[in-house]
C-alpha positions in Angstrom: 0.1 -0.2 0.0 1.3 3.6 -1.3 1.6 6.4 1.2 1.3 9.7 1.4 3.8 12.0 -0.2 4.6 13.9 3.0 4.9 10.8 4.9 7.5 9.8 2.1 9.0 13.3 2.6 9.3 12.7 6.3 11.6 9.6 6.1 13.5 10.8 3.4 14.2 13.6 6.1 14.8 11.0 8.6 17.1 9.4 6.4 15.2 6.4 6.4 16.3 4.0 3.2 12.7 3.2 2.7 11.6 6.4 1.7 13.3 5.4 -1.9 11.7 2.2 -2.5 7.8 3.9 -0.8 8.9 6.8 -3.9 9.6 3.5 -6.6 6.3 2.0 -5.5 4.0 5.2 -5.8 5.7 6.7 -8.8 8.7 4.5 -9.9 6.3 4.1 -13.3 5.7 7.7 -13.8 9.7 8.4 -13.5 10.3 5.9 -16.2 7.6 7.2 -18.9 9.0 10.6 -18.5 12.8 9.6 -18.7 12.1 7.2 -21.4 10.4 10.3 -23.5 13.6 11.8 -23.3 16.3 9.3 -24.1 14.1 6.7 -26.2 15.4 3.2 -24.5 13.9 1.5 -21.8 17.5 0.5 -20.3 18.6 3.8 -20.4 15.3 4.8 -18.9 15.8 2.4 -15.9 19.1 4.2 -15.2 17.5 7.7 -15.2 15.0 6.2 -12.9 17.9 5.1 -10.5 19.9 8.4 -10.3 16.8 9.8 -10.1 16.4 7.9 -6.3 19.6 9.0 -5.4 19.4 13.1 -6.5 16.3 12.8 -4.5 17.7 11.3 -1.2 20.7 13.8 -1.9 17.8 16.8 -2.1 16.1 16.3 1.0 17.2 18.1 3.1 17.4 20.9 2.5 13.9 21.0 0.2 11.2 19.0 2.0 8.8 19.0 -1.0 5.4 17.7 0.4 3.3 19.2 -1.0 4.7 19.1 -4.6 6.6 15.6 -4.0 6.0 14.2 -8.0 6.5 17.7 -9.6 10.2 17.8 -7.7 10.7 14.2 -8.7 9.5 14.7 -12.8 12.1 17.9 -12.3 15.1 15.7 -11.1 14.0 13.4 -14.0 13.6 14.9 -16.6 17.6 17.1 -15.8 18.6 13.6 -15.6 17.5 12.0 -18.7 18.5 15.8 -20.8 21.9 15.0 -19.0 22.0 11.3 -20.2 20.9 12.0 -23.4 23.6 14.7 -24.3 26.2 12.4 -22.7 25.2 9.6 -25.5 25.1 11.4 -28.5 27.9 14.1 -27.4 28.4 14.6 -30.9 24.9 14.2 -32.5 22.1 15.7 -31.1 18.9 14.3 -30.4 16.0 15.1 -33.3 13.1 15.4 -30.3 15.1 17.1 -27.7 16.2 19.9 -30.8 12.8 20.1 -32.4 11.0 20.9 -28.8 14.1 23.6 -27.8 13.6 24.8 -31.3 9.4 25.3 -30.8 10.1 27.4 -27.2 13.5 28.9 -28.4 11.7 32.5 -29.5 9.3 32.2 -26.9 12.1 31.8 -23.5 16.1 32.4 -23.4 17.9 29.2 -21.9 19.2 29.1 -18.9 23.0 29.7 -20.0 24.5 31.8 -17.0 23.4 33.1 -13.5 21.6 35.7 -14.1 19.2 33.6 -16.2 19.0 30.7 -13.9 17.8 33.2 -11.2 15.0 34.1 -13.7 14.3 30.4 -14.1 11.6 30.9 -10.5 9.8 33.9 -12.2 9.8 32.4 -15.4 8.5 29.1 -14.1 5.8 31.3 -12.0 5.0 33.0 -15.3 4.2 30.3 -17.3 1.9 28.7 -14.3 -0.1 31.5 -14.3 -0.3 31.8 -18.1 -1.7 28.2 -18.2 -4.5 29.1 -15.8 -5.6 30.8 -17.9 -6.1 28.8 -20.7 -8.8 26.0 -21.4 -8.1 22.6 -20.0 -7.7 21.1 -23.3 -4.5 23.5 -24.5 -3.0 23.3 -20.9 -3.3 19.3 -21.2 -1.7 20.2 -24.9 1.3 22.4 -23.8 2.0 19.9 -20.6 1.7 17.1 -22.8 4.4 18.6 -25.3 6.7 20.9 -23.5 6.7 18.8 -19.5 6.1 15.1 -20.8 7.7 15.8 -24.1 5.2 13.7 -25.9 5.3 13.1 -29.7 2.3 15.1 -31.4 0.8 11.5 -32.2 1.0 10.3 -28.6 -1.0 13.9 -27.9 -3.3 13.1 -30.8 -4.0 9.8 -29.5 -4.6 11.0 -25.8 -6.6 13.4 -26.5 -8.3 12.2 -29.4 -7.3 15.5 -31.6 -5.7 15.4 -34.9 -2.4 16.6 -34.9 -3.1 19.4 -36.9 -4.9 21.1 -34.5 -2.7 20.0 -31.9 0.2 21.8 -34.3 -2.0 24.9 -34.8 -3.1 24.6 -30.4 1.1 24.8 -30.2 1.8 27.6 -32.5 -0.8 29.9 -30.8 -0.2 28.9 -27.4 3.4 29.9 -28.2 2.9 33.1 -29.4 0.0 34.4 -26.6 2.4 32.6 -24.4 5.5 35.3 -25.6 3.0 38.3 -25.5 1.7 37.5 -21.8 5.9 37.1 -20.6 6.5 40.3 -22.1 3.6 41.9 -20.8 4.7 41.1 -17.8 8.0 42.4 -18.0 9.8 39.5 -18.6 12.5 40.0 -21.3 13.3 37.5 -23.5 
């Protein structure tokens, strides 16, 4: 039986190693799925999952993500998977990550320096605020594409929307997001 997130975080804070097994039981499949969407193979996804548990162990404390544990894990696994992808294909670029990066490059700048890294929290809040203001369907399309890194075909199948409509939704959302960020004073 899975325990709630706050109790799992408490186990991490107590340095109780069962926290990892509870995390794996409750979120292992989702962690592997997120990693697989980035790296594209099962073996590397499993390695990313294990690395995520280690990074989570090392990140709690100081973080105490009782109320946002899965997003906390999601952020870690995405970073682990992207780093793994970069190291696995150091000289060649993965088409999926390049495609997603190119889609958003005119909307937000990349965190290449400390100043941009500090802007990351502001950007995260602004994007969240923007997404709260769009329809649930558009929000799902955006999150599936840019957080879960799903292909247009996967989104189409999951939501029962044509790929053409998804492309149109994403195109309009990127434009609206860019306008929103500029209006809120986030400099691109």
